[in-house]
C-alpha positions as a printed NumPy array, in Angstrom:
array([[ -9.07 ,   4.139,   6.767],
       [-10.632,   1.163,   8.795],
       [-11.071,  -2.402,   8.882],
       [-13.663,  -4.999,   8.288],
       [-14.699,  -8.648,   8.666],
       [-17.474, -10.109,   6.691],
       [-18.796, -13.204,   6.749],
       [-21.015, -14.705,   3.288],
       [-23.005, -17.51 ,   2.471],
       [-24.122, -18.066,   5.922],
       [-27.09 , -20.772,   4.754],
       [-25.565, -23.216,   2.939],
       [-28.803, -23.82 ,   1.411],
       [-31.904, -22.401,   0.489],
       [-33.232, -21.909,   3.952],
       [-32.805, -19.215,   6.425],
       [-30.481, -19.878,   9.47 ],
       [-32.007, -20.468,  12.72 ],
       [-31.509, -17.536,  15.179],
       [-29.316, -19.735,  17.554],
       [-26.75 , -20.289,  14.639],
       [-26.842, -16.463,  13.551],
       [-26.169, -15.195,  17.109],
       [-23.44 , -17.636,  17.188],
       [-21.966, -16.749,  13.858],
       [-22.404, -12.841,  14.744],
       [-20.388, -13.378,  18.105],
       [-17.665, -15.17 ,  15.951],
       [-17.182, -12.169,  13.668],
       [-17.064,  -9.916,  16.412],
       [-14.403, -11.738,  17.945],
       [-12.589, -11.679,  14.212],
       [-13.037,  -8.224,  14.397],
       [-11.509,  -7.48 ,  17.552],
       [ -8.033,  -8.824,  16.089],
       [ -7.85 ,  -5.61 ,  13.728],
       [ -9.579,  -3.403,  15.973],
       [ -5.923,  -1.309,  15.941],
       [ -7.006,  -0.452,  12.152],
       [-10.383,   1.468,  13.712],
       [-10.221,   2.562,  17.19 ],
       [-12.646,   5.019,  16.884],
       [-15.831,   2.919,  16.575],
       [-17.2  ,  -0.441,  15.998],
       [-20.381,  -1.324,  13.73 ],
       [-22.14 ,  -4.489,  12.955],
       [-24.606,  -5.534,  10.609],
       [-26.393,  -8.903,  10.902],
       [-28.855, -10.47 ,   8.221],
       [-29.87 , -13.592,   7.195],
       [-27.055, -14.505,   4.72 ],
       [-24.517, -11.921,   5.785],
       [-22.494, -10.183,   8.588],
       [-20.622,  -7.536,   8.285],
       [-18.515,  -5.72 ,  11.267],
       [-16.55 ,  -2.665,  10.76 ],
       [-13.58 ,  -1.161,  12.866],
       [-13.371,   2.665,  12.045],
       [-10.653,   5.064,  11.87 ],
       [-12.625,   8.681,  11.56 ],
       [-10.571,  10.558,   8.794],
       [-13.656,  12.31 ,   7.075],
       [-17.196,  13.186,   8.625],
       [-16.035,  11.808,  11.897],
       [-19.658,  12.258,  13.446],
       [-21.617,  10.457,  11.097],
       [-19.704,   8.437,   8.872],
       [-19.796,   5.323,  11.031],
       [-19.955,   1.849,   9.156],
       [-21.279,  -0.368,   7.852],
       [-23.215,   2.209,   5.921],
       [-26.579,   1.587,   4.712],
       [-28.291,   3.324,   1.835],
       [-31.407,   5.149,   1.473],
       [-33.76 ,   2.634,   0.882],
       [-32.189,   0.15 ,   3.325],
       [-31.289,  -2.602,   1.319],
       [-27.457,  -2.006,   0.338],
       [-24.973,  -2.507,   3.317],
       [-21.244,  -1.305,   2.542],
       [-18.276,  -1.733,   4.912],
       [-15.458,   0.046,   3.073],
       [-11.78 ,   0.581,   4.194],
       [ -9.928,   3.219,   2.446],
       [-10.676,   6.693,   0.787],
       [-12.29 ,   7.847,  -2.073],
       [-10.389,  10.972,  -3.579],
       [-13.129,  12.112,  -6.186],
       [-16.242,  11.382,  -3.792],
       [-17.558,  15.076,  -4.201],
       [-17.747,  14.645,  -8.159],
       [-19.362,  11.58 ,  -7.607],
       [-22.047,  12.833,  -5.045],
       [-22.732,  15.919,  -7.672],
       [-23.399,  12.98 , -10.034],
       [-25.927,  11.297,  -7.732],
       [-27.703,  14.294,  -5.941],
       [-31.15 ,  13.973,  -7.924],
       [-31.245,   9.954,  -7.63 ],
       [-29.898,   9.036,  -4.523],
       [-30.445,  10.632,  -0.868],
       [-26.934,  10.298,   0.905],
       [-27.159,   9.501,   4.802],
       [-23.409,  10.508,   5.587],
       [-20.777,  12.802,   4.828],
       [-18.645,   9.616,   4.324],
       [-16.505,   9.721,   1.104],
       [-17.033,   5.748,   0.792],
       [-20.875,   6.174,   0.736],
       [-20.679,   6.976,  -3.039],
       [-20.214,   3.551,  -3.971],
       [-23.584,   2.578,  -3.071],
       [-25.206,   4.377,  -5.65 ],
       [-22.906,   3.538,  -8.035],
       [-23.57 ,  -0.14 ,  -7.111],
       [-27.387,   0.588,  -7.747],
       [-26.561,   2.436, -11.218],
       [-24.558,  -0.474, -12.288],
       [-27.244,  -3.373, -11.211],
       [-29.723,  -1.339, -13.088],
       [-27.644,  -0.871, -16.045],
       [-26.913,  -4.416, -16.484],
       [-23.83 ,  -5.14 , -13.918],
       [-20.601,  -4.061, -15.226],
       [-18.923,  -3.695, -12.487],
       [-15.349,  -2.861, -14.002],
       [-17.164,   0.19 , -15.355],
       [-18.416,   1.053, -12.253],
       [-15.375,   0.508, -10.136],
       [-13.054,   2.222, -12.557],
       [-14.758,   5.291, -11.704],
       [-13.162,   5.377,  -8.233],
       [-10.487,   7.261,  -7.859],
       [ -8.659,   6.322,  -4.107],
       [ -7.066,   3.639,  -2.419],
       [ -9.979,   0.882,  -0.912],
       [-11.045,  -2.508,  -0.4  ],
       [-14.722,  -2.789,   0.284],
       [-17.34 ,  -5.456,   0.806],
       [-21.03 ,  -4.606,  -0.207],
       [-24.052,  -6.664,   0.68 ],
       [-27.266,  -6.582,  -1.233],
       [-29.984,  -7.757,   0.811],
       [-32.901,  -7.41 ,  -1.771],
       [-31.001,  -9.758,  -4.099],
       [-29.092, -11.842,  -1.541],
       [-25.833, -10.86 ,  -3.586],
       [-22.6  ,  -9.638,  -2.283],
       [-19.771,  -7.407,  -4.223],
       [-15.805,  -7.637,  -3.192],
       [-13.778,  -5.4  ,  -4.604],
       [ -9.801,  -3.87 ,  -4.005],
       [ -8.097,  -1.109,  -5.438],
       [ -6.215,  -1.381,  -8.567],
       [ -2.7  ,  -1.393,  -6.9  ],
       [ -3.269,  -3.025,  -3.478],
       [ -2.773,  -0.158,  -1.551],
       [ -5.559,  -1.32 ,   0.98 ],
       [ -4.81 ,  -5.215,   2.287],
       [ -7.623,  -7.58 ,   1.857],
       [ -7.623, -11.292,   2.369],
       [-10.151, -13.953,   1.755],
       [-10.907, -17.717,   3.553],
       [-13.259, -20.456,   3.747],
       [-14.033, -22.308,   7.181],
       [-15.143, -25.783,   7.288],
       [-18.365, -25.497,   6.378],
       [-17.647, -23.563,   3.3  ],
       [-18.949, -20.057,   4.585],
       [-16.862, -17.441,   2.8  ],
       [-14.974, -14.803,   4.525],
       [-13.386, -11.273,   3.588],
       [-10.968,  -9.188,   6.26 ],
       [ -8.523,  -6.59 ,   5.991],
       [ -5.663,  -8.569,   7.525],
       [ -4.858, -12.257,   7.44 ],
       [ -4.937, -12.736,  11.332],
       [ -9.142, -12.126,  11.355],
       [ -8.963, -14.867,   9.389],
       [ -6.436, -17.273,  10.974],
       [ -7.807, -19.925,  13.383],
       [-11.385, -19.736,  11.759],
       [-10.735, -20.44 ,   8.331],
       [ -9.003, -23.397,   6.698],
       [ -8.215, -22.033,   3.725],
       [ -6.84 , -18.353,   3.357],
       [ -5.604, -15.966,   0.441],
       [ -4.834, -12.852,  -0.34 ],
       [ -7.507, -11.086,  -2.333],
       [ -6.124,  -9.957,  -5.799],
       [ -5.558,  -6.337,  -6.355],
       [ -7.487,  -4.589,  -9.009],
       [-10.018,  -7.444,  -8.99 ],
       [-13.874,  -7.789,  -7.896],
       [-16.047, -10.911,  -6.788],
       [-19.74 , -10.774,  -7.173],
       [-21.649, -13.607,  -6.069],
       [-24.93 , -13.495,  -8.082],
       [-23.983, -15.939, -10.988],
       [-25.468, -19.546, -10.343],
       [-22.278, -20.63 ,  -9.357],
       [-21.549, -22.02 ,  -5.438],
       [-19.44 , -18.883,  -3.817],
       [-16.798, -20.986,  -3.015],
       [-16.077, -22.114,  -6.397],
       [-16.147, -18.492,  -7.894],
       [-14.316, -17.108,  -4.909],
       [-10.857, -18.357,  -5.741],
       [-11.394, -16.666,  -9.477],
       [-11.966, -13.197,  -8.412],
       [-12.402, -10.863, -12.039],
       [ -9.616,  -8.44 , -12.785],
       [-11.348,  -5.079, -13.677],
       [ -8.139,  -2.923, -13.873],
       [ -6.503,  -2.866, -17.322],
       [ -3.979,  -0.468, -18.971],
       [ -1.983,  -0.049, -22.477],
       [  1.002,   0.49 , -20.245],
       [  0.92 ,  -3.035, -19.352],
       [  2.587,  -3.919, -22.285],
       [  6.069,  -2.46 , -23.777],
       [  3.996,  -1.968, -26.977],
       [  1.74 ,   0.341, -25.589],
       [  4.313,   3.006, -24.362],
       [  7.835,   2.801, -26.892],
       [  6.128,   5.426, -28.933],
       [  5.684,   8.149, -26.382],
       [  6.81 ,  11.363, -26.85 ],
       [ 10.171,  11.65 , -25.808],
       [ 11.238,  14.508, -22.771],
       [ 14.897,  14.145, -23.937],
       [ 17.475,  13.087, -26.613],
       [ 20.13 ,  10.339, -26.262],
       [ 22.562,  12.909, -24.753],
       [ 20.399,  14.018, -22.014],
       [ 19.283,  17.149, -23.355],
       [ 15.697,  18.454, -22.571],
       [ 13.849,  18.707, -25.774],
       [  9.958,  18.432, -24.571],
       [  9.727,  20.417, -21.657],
       [  5.662,  19.565, -21.471],
       [  6.426,  15.918, -20.48 ],
       [  8.185,  17.109, -17.447],
       [  5.647,  19.657, -16.776],
       [  2.786,  16.999, -17.324],
       [  4.645,  14.93 , -14.747],
       [  4.445,  18.041, -12.454],
       [  0.985,  18.85 , -12.673],
       [ -0.019,  15.347, -12.25 ],
       [  1.327,  14.707,  -8.946],
       [  0.778,  17.963,  -7.493],
       [ -3.006,  17.136,  -8.584],
       [ -2.785,  13.964,  -6.722],
       [ -1.14 ,  15.533,  -3.779],
       [ -4.005,  18.124,  -3.041],
       [ -7.022,  15.924,  -4.034],
       [ -5.503,  13.486,  -1.206],
       [ -5.627,  16.253,   1.339],
       [ -8.873,  15.987,   2.228],
       [ -9.191,  15.323,   6.206],
       [-11.468,  16.23 ,   8.829],
       [ -8.529,  15.449,  11.539],
       [ -4.822,  16.227,  11.703],
       [ -2.386,  15.558,   9.094],
       [  1.347,  15.328,   8.683],
       [  4.16 ,  13.994,   6.182],
       [  6.472,  11.25 ,   6.237],
       [ 10.201,  13.023,   5.437],
       [ 13.018,  10.727,   5.055],
       [ 15.143,  13.48 ,   3.182],
       [ 15.116,  11.062,   0.024],
       [ 13.697,  12.407,  -3.35 ],
       [ 10.166,  11.166,  -3.168],
       [  9.463,  11.905,   0.496],
       [ 10.951,  15.323,  -0.069],
       [  8.559,  16.061,  -3.263],
       [  5.368,  14.963,  -1.474],
       [  5.989,  17.119,   1.611],
       [  7.124,  20.108,  -0.46 ],
       [  3.9  ,  19.738,  -2.663],
       [  1.88 ,  19.281,   0.647],
       [  3.196,  22.252,   2.191],
       [  2.078,  24.211,  -1.026],
       [ -1.456,  23.344,   0.017],
       [ -1.601,  22.753,   3.418],
       [ -2.506,  26.452,   4.432],
       [ -6.101,  25.928,   2.871],
       [ -8.851,  23.377,   3.359],
       [ -9.139,  21.383,  -0.123],
       [-12.731,  20.323,   0.481],
       [-13.811,  24.034,   0.278],
       [-11.52 ,  24.719,  -2.966],
       [ -9.082,  26.887,  -0.875],
       [-11.571,  29.449,   0.441],
       [-11.337,  28.472,   3.808],
       [ -8.198,  28.467,   6.059],
       [ -7.101,  24.933,   6.944],
       [ -8.204,  23.974,  10.483],
       [ -4.497,  22.521,  11.319],
       [ -2.347,  25.516,   9.166],
       [  1.316,  24.446,  10.331],
       [  2.333,  20.859,   8.284],
       [  4.315,  18.689,  10.836],
       [  6.883,  16.392,   9.031],
       [  8.495,  13.034,  10.733],
       [ 11.688,  11.293,   9.857],
       [ 12.892,   8.113,  12.05 ],
       [ 16.672,   6.574,  12.482],
       [ 19.195,   5.919,  14.323],
       [ 21.227,   8.513,  15.937],
       [ 23.295,  10.449,  12.858],
       [ 21.629,   8.283,  10.019],
       [ 21.673,   9.397,   6.595],
       [ 17.773,   9.785,   6.573],
       [ 17.913,  11.949,   9.773],
       [ 20.689,  14.378,   8.551],
       [ 18.952,  14.897,   4.617],
       [ 15.671,  15.21 ,   6.433],
       [ 16.431,  17.996,   8.336],
       [ 17.76 ,  19.815,   5.659],
       [ 14.656,  18.861,   3.482],
       [ 12.52 ,  20.31 ,   6.51 ],
       [ 14.209,  23.511,   6.734],
       [ 14.182,  24.548,   3.097],
       [ 10.354,  23.462,   2.995],
       [  9.222,  24.836,   6.087],
       [  7.541,  21.783,   8.006],
       [  7.365,  21.449,  11.832],
       [ 10.062,  19.009,  11.492],
       [  9.947,  15.874,  14.316],
       [ 13.177,  13.327,  14.461],
       [ 12.75 ,  10.204,  16.01 ],
       [ 15.39 ,   8.221,  17.304],
       [ 15.623,   4.724,  18.236],
       [ 18.157,   2.14 ,  19.363],
       [ 19.099,  -1.165,  17.984],
       [ 17.875,  -3.001,  20.763],
       [ 14.582,  -1.014,  20.682],
       [ 14.087,  -2.178,  16.9  ],
       [ 15.084,  -5.489,  17.969],
       [ 12.686,  -6.051,  20.873],
       [  9.746,  -4.535,  18.276],
       [ 10.322,  -7.426,  16.098],
       [  7.583, -10.013,  17.041],
       [  5.043,  -7.116,  17.291],
       [  6.132,  -5.91 ,  14.167],
       [  5.701,  -9.489,  12.252],
       [  2.736,  -9.871,  13.964],
       [  1.32 ,  -6.325,  12.557],
       [  2.575,  -6.638,   8.868],
       [  1.769, -10.45 ,   8.734],
       [  5.199, -11.241,   6.556],
       [  8.294, -12.875,   6.844],
       [ 10.08 , -11.098,   3.883],
       [ 13.517,  -9.752,   4.679],
       [ 13.087,  -6.573,   2.89 ],
       [  9.651,  -5.757,   4.437],
       [ 10.445,  -6.856,   8.017],
       [ 13.266,  -4.59 ,   8.037],
       [ 12.252,  -1.602,   6.934],
       [  8.751,  -1.86 ,   9.036],
       [ 10.178,  -1.913,  12.056],
       [ 11.46 ,   1.526,  11.927],
       [  8.246,   2.685,  10.402],
       [  6.271,   0.903,  13.29 ],
       [  8.227,   2.935,  15.669],
       [  7.968,   5.772,  14.097],
       [  3.931,   5.427,  13.73 ],
       [  3.463,   4.913,  17.505],
       [  5.299,   8.344,  18.066],
       [  3.149,  10.322,  15.413],
       [ -0.154,   8.713,  16.885],
       [  0.836,  10.142,  20.08 ],
       [  0.729,  13.571,  18.823],
       [ -2.513,  13.429,  17.635],
       [ -1.807,  12.849,  14.28 ],
       [ -4.151,  10.454,  12.255],
       [ -2.983,  10.832,   8.738],
       [  0.607,  10.64 ,   6.992],
       [  1.134,  11.291,   3.202],
       [  4.271,   9.166,   2.152],
       [  6.435,   8.935,  -0.965],
       [  5.829,   5.166,  -1.483],
       [  5.462,   3.886,  -5.122],
       [  7.826,   6.262,  -7.011],
       [ 10.945,   3.671,  -7.518],
       [  8.262,   1.32 ,  -9.266],
       [  7.004,   4.2  , -11.72 ],
       [ 10.633,   5.514, -12.53 ],
       [ 12.912,   2.607, -11.723],
       [ 14.109,   4.233,  -8.991],
       [ 16.122,   1.163,  -7.439],
       [ 19.845,   1.042,  -8.228],
       [ 19.458,  -1.949, -10.033],
       [ 17.528,  -0.623, -12.623],
       [ 21.05 ,   0.85 , -13.496],
       [ 21.766,  -2.339, -15.145],
       [ 18.822,  -2.735, -17.192],
       [ 20.191,  -3.656, -20.663],
       [ 17.352,  -1.811, -23.138],
       [ 14.294,   0.219, -22.787],
       [ 11.923,  -2.45 , -22.937],
       [ 13.569,  -4.828, -20.202],
       [ 13.255,  -1.595, -18.394],
       [  9.64 ,  -1.038, -18.901],
       [  8.741,  -4.51 , -18.234],
       [ 10.317,  -4.781, -14.763],
       [  8.708,  -1.725, -14.065],
       [  5.387,  -3.556, -14.827],
       [  6.274,  -6.324, -12.775],
       [  7.316,  -4.254,  -9.691],
       [  4.022,  -2.339, -10.04 ],
       [  1.949,  -5.269,  -9.882],
       [  3.845,  -6.774,  -6.584],
       [  3.71 ,  -3.542,  -4.86 ],
       [  0.755,  -4.834,  -2.755],
       [  3.07 ,  -7.535,  -1.256],
       [  5.584,  -5.329,  -0.56 ],
       [  5.934,  -1.414,   0.007],
       [  2.13 ,  -1.167,   0.194],
       [  1.788,  -3.459,   2.608],
       [  4.838,  -2.663,   4.79 ],
       [  3.296,   1.41 ,   4.773],
       [ -0.404,   0.333,   5.006],
       [  0.265,  -2.274,   8.425],
       [  3.096,  -0.551,  10.285],
       [  1.054,   2.678,  10.407],
       [ -2.337,   1.025,  10.823],
       [ -1.037,  -1.016,  13.572],
       [ -1.362,   2.8  ,  15.648],
       [ -4.301,   3.749,  13.893],
       [ -2.331,   6.223,  11.694],
       [ -3.35 ,   6.159,   7.926],
       [ -0.933,   6.349,   4.965],
       [ -1.366,   8.101,   1.747],
       [  0.409,   7.275,  -1.343],
       [ -0.003,  10.137,  -3.931],
       [  2.629,   8.563,  -6.34 ],
       [  0.277,   5.718,  -6.313],
       [ -2.978,   7.708,  -7.612],
       [ -4.869,   5.958, -10.455],
       [ -4.349,   9.015, -12.728],
       [ -0.441,   9.676, -11.674],
       [ -0.17 ,   6.022, -12.244],
       [ -1.289,   6.619, -16.085],
       [  1.066,   9.554, -16.717],
       [  4.095,   7.975, -15.189],
       [  3.776,   4.385, -16.703],
       [  2.889,   5.919, -20.005],
       [  6.069,   8.081, -20.114],
       [  8.721,   6.689, -22.892],
       [ 10.636,   4.415, -20.693],
       [ 13.769,   5.749, -22.637],
       [ 13.31 ,   8.822, -20.387],
       [ 13.424,   6.982, -17.118],
       [ 16.651,   4.875, -18.08 ],
       [ 19.872,   5.556, -16.626],
       [ 21.612,   6.517, -19.715],
       [ 25.391,   7.123, -20.482],
       [ 26.281,  10.975, -20.753],
       [ 28.814,  12.741, -22.808],
       [ 31.114,  13.181, -20.051],
       [ 30.736,   9.161, -19.558],
       [ 28.439,   9.244, -16.06 ],
       [ 25.348,   7.655, -16.154],
       [ 22.222,   9.8  , -15.473],
       [ 21.122,   9.357, -12.105],
       [ 17.918,   7.289, -11.223],
       [ 14.494,   9.218, -11.418],
       [ 16.184,  11.992, -13.644],
       [ 12.596,  12.938, -14.912],
       [ 11.381,  13.496, -11.601],
       [ 13.964,  15.143, -10.192],
       [ 13.847,  17.89 , -13.454],
       [ 10.254,  18.236, -12.636],
       [ 10.677,  19.55 ,  -8.985],
       [ 14.204,  20.867,  -8.88 ],
       [ 12.819,  24.284,  -8.085],
       [ 11.268,  23.105,  -4.765],
       [ 13.865,  21.335,  -3.244],
       [ 17.497,  21.991,  -2.19 ],
       [ 19.762,  20.713,  -4.517],
       [ 21.503,  18.232,  -2.091],
       [ 17.857,  16.579,  -1.721],
       [ 16.859,  16.661,  -5.275],
       [ 19.966,  15.185,  -6.773],
       [ 20.822,  12.868,  -3.347],
       [ 21.251,   9.211,  -4.489],
       [ 18.569,   6.486,  -3.658],
       [ 18.7  ,   5.078,  -0.176],
       [ 16.057,   2.359,   0.493],
       [ 14.449,   3.265,   3.589],
       [ 15.937,   0.271,   5.752],
       [ 19.478,   1.684,   4.673],
       [ 18.839,   5.178,   5.483],
       [ 17.861,   4.903,   8.911],
       [ 21.271,   3.876,   9.547],
       [ 23.383,   0.996,   7.945],
       [ 23.904,  -0.475,  11.393],
       [ 20.137,  -1.927,  11.509],
       [ 20.628,  -3.846,   8.649],
       [ 23.911,  -5.255,   9.375],
       [ 23.227,  -6.032,  13.051],
       [ 20.131,  -8.071,  12.016],
       [ 22.406, -10.151,   9.759],
       [ 24.643, -10.616,  12.734],
       [ 22.232, -11.469,  15.109],
       [ 20.275, -13.727,  13.192],
       [ 23.237, -15.717,  12.074],
       [ 24.396, -16.092,  15.569],
       [ 20.856, -17.29 ,  16.854],
       [ 20.032, -19.99 ,  13.842],
       [ 22.241, -22.679,  14.221],
       [ 23.818, -24.374,  11.218],
       [ 21.543, -27.602,  12.119],
       [ 18.622, -25.75 ,  12.321],
       [ 19.24 , -24.159,   9.009],
       [ 20.253, -27.283,   7.292],
       [ 16.99 , -29.035,   8.476],
       [ 15.131, -25.852,   7.065],
       [ 12.872, -27.817,   4.488],
       [ 11.82 , -30.108,   7.092],
       [ 10.803, -27.525,   9.42 ],
       [  9.041, -25.224,   6.737],
       [  8.247, -27.401,   3.884],
       [  6.037, -24.205,   2.646],
       [  8.329, -21.591,   1.21 ],
       [ 11.654, -22.894,   2.81 ],
       [ 13.983, -19.958,   4.265],
       [ 17.013, -19.021,   1.719],
       [ 18.746, -17.373,   4.697],
       [ 19.231, -17.413,   8.429],
       [ 17.643, -13.948,   8.587],
       [ 14.815, -15.309,   7.285],
       [ 14.763, -18.546,   9.272],
       [ 14.528, -16.354,  12.124],
       [ 11.847, -14.03 ,  11.269],
       [  9.707, -17.131,   9.881],
       [  9.915, -18.965,  13.34 ],
       [  8.482, -15.709,  14.999],
       [  5.868, -15.751,  12.163],
       [  5.077, -19.354,  12.398],
       [  4.117, -18.668,  15.98 ],
       [  1.682, -16.337,  15.167],
       [  0.09 , -17.634,  11.773],
       [  0.938, -21.537,  12.129],
       [ -1.222, -22.534,   9.053],
       [  0.317, -23.241,   5.654],
       [ -2.338, -21.099,   4.242],
       [ -1.096, -18.021,   6.021],
       [  2.558, -19.142,   5.052],
       [  1.516, -19.073,   1.268],
       [  0.181, -16.025,   1.433],
       [  3.938, -14.105,   1.834],
       [  6.024, -13.755,  -1.357],
       [  9.017, -15.907,  -1.87 ],
       [ 11.099, -14.63 ,  -4.669],
       [ 14.939, -14.17 ,  -4.976],
       [ 16.21 , -10.668,  -6.031],
       [ 18.809,  -8.225,  -5.285],
       [ 18.486,  -4.645,  -4.139],
       [ 14.497,  -5.221,  -4.237],
       [ 14.383,  -6.562,  -8.081],
       [ 12.308,  -9.224,  -9.105],
       [ 13.888, -12.681,  -9.923],
       [ 13.822, -11.971, -13.43 ],
       [ 16.023,  -9.015, -13.346],
       [ 18.748, -11.164, -11.95 ],
       [ 19.44 , -11.917, -15.736],
       [ 20.793,  -8.415, -16.028],
       [ 24.291,  -8.991, -14.434],
       [ 26.045, -12.372, -14.118],
       [ 27.494, -11.188, -10.893],
       [ 23.865, -11.501,  -9.109],
       [ 23.182, -15.118, -10.423],
       [ 23.748, -16.479,  -6.789],
       [ 22.898, -13.124,  -5.027],
       [ 19.676, -12.832,  -2.55 ],
       [ 20.343,  -9.339,  -0.817],
       [ 17.468,  -6.831,  -0.779],
       [ 19.811,  -3.696,   0.532],
       [ 20.459,  -1.331,  -2.205],
       [ 23.924,  -1.445,  -0.932],
       [ 24.648,  -5.191,  -3.042],
       [ 24.988,  -2.99 ,  -6.247],
       [ 28.423,  -2.479,  -6.335],
       [ 29.677,   0.326,  -8.395],
       [ 26.21 ,   2.157,  -8.297],
       [ 25.774,   2.63 ,  -4.32 ],
       [ 28.36 ,   4.781,  -2.593],
       [ 28.383,   2.566,   0.077],
       [ 28.303,  -0.633,  -1.671],
       [ 29.474,  -4.059,  -0.102]])
């Protein structure tokens, strides 16, 4: 995982730009790229052409010695800057071994022969990108055809932004901060989409309308409602093969994502999701997956990391899970004051003022610093499970299977704005790559094609509701201690210690006066803050990212316990609520407000 900045349409006419302007633009792109060097502290590479400049900041995970970027094709005509990991690169390399001469061992280089094949066959870029299994954002420049292709992974695990300067030049960057101050308009590049410039239209007209390449039948309830059921209405397992499919699919995803030429670890909060990922990782960590388990791993002991206030729920549960799984476990403690001191830095790196994201990103940011200090450059995490299986506590109130599934689809479509953004940017602030096996493309299809009624928190014969993520718990109950496997969902910002959120709410209530809050629409006409806590974060954000374009890149939606606004209709008591903590769900969370 890395970071890059790309500048395109440098000429604005059919004539080549002069050397003085080219050098000026190159220096400008380099300065923009420096702002995201935390994403790639290992190497900087620059390509300068007549109509494109690409600067890449590298975090070396696969092929540290020869995989520096931008990558250049065997014929010198294609230049690629990529951020992410392509997990099926070995299979793709085998496919092109007789038609393309690979220049490096980088997993991302397979994008180049895929592009060349795509162009030769008429340019079906959706088909081309669909062949990639991984997390990625890339900018490819074809200097022979003077064309560029920009693309982002299906869920948006990897961040990507686009912008236009006052001369109409088009830019893309891995983080917003690289564009702020240079571009008059900035937007997030949509996940699951691509932009190809060779259409006869002006790039600035086309760039606001990238083409969606990612389409699935499960996006509609009609596509999944007749799926095979794992259990009956009473909760009895009637089709164990469905549960087995979940288990095998996630194990395959974890194994594929263990490719690494540097030390790696796992984030272990003690919740169900991170514990499952840690347990599966431990299963495969003794051997190198790159050699089909024929070689011993270079770093055979798996290290796990947890963060929290002293005595927090997550720390206690994480130690239990680590003892059972057998990882070398590390507890990282932070104080509330340390977290408060870090808030400006956290908001700078995560580039959002969203309450949920700021609350959860701060402990993760502090944890990432410790992880990097120990020489770990990659960690696996449990993000995405709650969106796939309905793990948030508000899902207990879903009125029927259709509403349940449609909310999952909405949550999946917004992951790039919240959990994926938090996990990526909090870790990459310190040059640590985060991988998310639950969001493996093939596993997403398995989980989202399950019959929605199997995921619902149905009422059992004893009158109790079935626990959230039941099917996932059943699939891995033999790999975890019972107290972890059947532990109630804790959102990360709650699990690190309830005092963290309670203190944030108290302090921000005191620091933002009633008069300031009353004038919030005058102070912040774009997305006026809904609470004093949000106002406080917005003040910090606006100093770092003052443009209206930057403010518009942040989501602004009411919700309860991480719900979408639509799900507020499920319970009349939620009508006037706007609280992302899981403790807002009265009657479900053990520590409800």
